[in-house]
N, C-alpha and C positions, 0 to 999 in steps of 0.2 A: 136732749129732747128725744123722747120715744115716739116711734111711729106706730100706726095701727097694725102693721104687719109684724111687729115685734111681739112674739108670744113664746110661752114656755109650755112644752108638751109634758103631760103628766099621766100616770096610770095609778089607779087605786086597785089594790089586790088584797086578798086574804091569804095569809101564810098557811101553808099546808105542811111544811117541813119543820119550821122553827117554833111553831105554836099555831094559834088560830086567830091572831090579831089582824085587823085591817091596817094596811100600811100604804104609803104613797111614795112614788119615785118620780122625780122631775128629770126626765131623760135629757133635756137640753141643758141641764146644769151639771151633768156628770163630767168628771175629770178622768184622765187616763188612769190614775191610781185606784179609782173605785168603780169605773165603768163596768167591767166584767162582773164583779161581785154583785152589784146592785141589779144589773140586768138579769143575771142568773137567778137571783133571789125572787125577782118579780115573775120570771118565767116559770119558776117552780111553784108559785102560788096560784090561787084561783082568781082569775080576772073578774073585777067588779065593774069598773067603768074607766074611761079615759077621756081626754080632751086637751084643750089648750086654754091657758089663762093669759089674759092681757098683761104685758110687762108694765104697762102704766099703773096697774093696781095689783101687781104681783104679791107684794108683802101682805096686803089685806086679804087677798085670795088664799095665800098659804096659811094665814092664821085661821081663816074660815074653814079650810080643808082640815087643819089640825083639830079644830073644835068638832067638826062633823065626825072625824075618825074617833075621837075620844068618846063621843056619844054612841057610835056604833060598837066600839069595843066595850062599852058599858051595857050593851044589850039592846039599845034602841035600833029598831028596824028601819032601813031605808031601801028604796028601790034605786037602781042606777039612775033612772029618770028623775026621781026625787032628789037625789044627791046633786045632779047637775042643775036642777031647778033652783036649789038652795044657793048655788054659786052665782046664779043670775047674770048680772052685767059684767062679772069678772071673766066670763067665758069669752074667748076670741072667736 
């Protein structure tokens, strides 16, 4: 059973070193073997937005984030506020 306080922290950023794609990192899911690499990659990028998604609907939220990133990487424009609005009730 998941409680309301159970949430996953994420950040959406745009790569500046490896390319120019938008990517997401889920900080609270990082393991010791990939923590430094993923945090360094996100810090080297250009911050777009961040927040928390509810663990109750985490898989749905992650699929939605992936689809939004695909659209953004395809050229569609989003504001950070619009991105978060699209996540709607998935936000904690």
